[in-house]
Structure formats: structure tokens, C-alpha cells
C-alpha positions in Angstrom: 126.9 83.8 51.7 125.6 87.2 52.7 122.5 88.7 51.1 121.3 92.3 51.1 117.9 93.3 49.7 117.2 96.8 48.4 114.4 98.5 46.4 111.5 98.3 48.8 109.3 101.3 49.5 105.8 102.8 49.3 103.9 102.6 46.1 100.3 103.1 45.0 98.2 100.2 43.8 98.9 99.5 40.2 102.4 100.7 40.5 105.7 98.9 40.1 108.9 98.2 42.1 112.1 96.3 41.4 113.8 94.6 44.3 117.4 93.7 44.2 119.4 91.2 46.3 123.1 91.4 46.2 125.1 88.3 47.3 128.6 88.1 48.6 130.9 85.6 50.2 130.5 82.5 48.0 130.1 81.6 44.3 126.7 83.1 43.5 126.0 80.8 40.5 126.1 77.8 42.8 122.8 78.8 44.4 119.2 78.5 43.5 117.6 81.9 44.5 114.2 82.5 45.8 112.1 85.4 47.0 109.7 85.0 50.0 107.5 87.5 51.8 105.8 87.9 55.1 102.8 90.0 56.0 101.9 90.9 59.6 100.1 88.0 61.2 100.8 85.7 58.3 103.3 82.9 57.7 106.2 83.5 55.4 105.3 82.5 51.9 107.2 81.6 48.7 106.9 84.2 45.9 109.3 83.2 43.1 112.4 81.1 42.4 115.1 80.8 39.8 117.6 78.1 39.1 121.4 78.5 39.0 121.6 79.5 35.3 118.5 81.6 35.2 116.9 79.4 32.6 114.1 78.2 34.8 111.7 80.1 37.1 108.6 79.4 39.1 106.0 81.6 40.8 103.3 81.5 43.4 99.9 81.7 41.8 99.2 85.0 43.6 102.0 86.8 41.7 102.1 84.9 38.4 101.9 87.2 35.4 102.7 90.3 37.6 106.1 89.5 39.0 109.3 88.5 37.2 112.4 87.0 38.9 115.7 87.3 37.1 119.4 87.0 38.0 122.7 88.4 36.8 125.5 86.0 37.8 128.2 88.4 36.7 126.8 90.9 39.2 126.0 88.4 41.9 122.4 89.8 42.0 118.9 88.5 41.8 116.0 90.8 41.0 112.2 90.8 41.5 110.3 93.0 39.1 106.9 93.6 40.6 104.2 95.2 38.4 100.5 95.8 38.9 101.0 95.8 42.6 98.1 95.3 45.0 97.6 96.2 48.6 97.8 92.5 49.5 101.3 92.4 48.2 102.3 94.5 51.2 104.9 92.5 53.1 108.6 92.3 54.0 110.3 90.6 51.1 113.3 88.3 51.7 115.7 86.7 49.2 117.3 83.4 49.9 120.2 81.5 48.5 119.7 77.7 48.4 122.3 75.1 48.3 120.3 72.2 49.7 120.0 71.4 52.5 121.2 74.9 53.4 119.2 78.1 52.9 120.6 81.5 53.6 118.3 84.6 54.3 118.7 88.3 53.8 117.4 90.8 56.3 114.4 91.7 54.2 113.0 94.9 52.6 109.6 96.4 53.3 107.1 96.8 50.4 104.0 98.8 51.1 101.2 99.1 48.6 98.6 101.8 49.3 95.0 101.5 47.9 
């Protein structure tokens, strides 16, 4: 499966962005989908995940209540709505498609939050 993230950019603290990840190549609804992020000098960290149907989600504590993950299986796309952004949310954001034990990664999209 191929994954392409879009929607990153520069935003002021308190602002919002919506990331999209379009999948192609395999049946999208077969995959659990996650978002990860990586800041300079830090390890890649889990942000949010969603099950195959979209009926179950989970979040890192650092983003709970501010970020929302969703998916549209008809459009082969997963989204990450990010509200109340903070400078510490600055990172490259990656989506992944999971069909255990395999995990496929996109190329990432940069999100920069200015204070």
C-alpha cells in the first residue's frame, strides 16, 4: 500500500490544521491506521490510531482532547484534525497502515507551530 500525507504547514499556537493521508494499492479497509510524529532530536512517537471500521480510536495523552482521528473508507483516506495546537506539536507527521505484522509508512508532512 502507498500512503501520501498532505495538509501540513505553519500555524500559530492555538490554531488548527487537518492532515490527510490517501492510500492506494491495496484494500484500505483491511488496515488499522495510525498517525505518528517525530521532532528533531526525539524518537518517533505514536499520536493516534483508528481501527478498520472507524468505530474505535485511541490517542496519546499529549494530544487527547485536541486531536481527532477519522477515516473515510470510501475515499481511502485517514484524517487527523488538530486543534489548539502548541509549539511542542511541531514535528513531521507520518501516517501508517497496519496489517500485523506489517506496517507501511508514508513520507511525512511537516507541521510547525509558532508561539
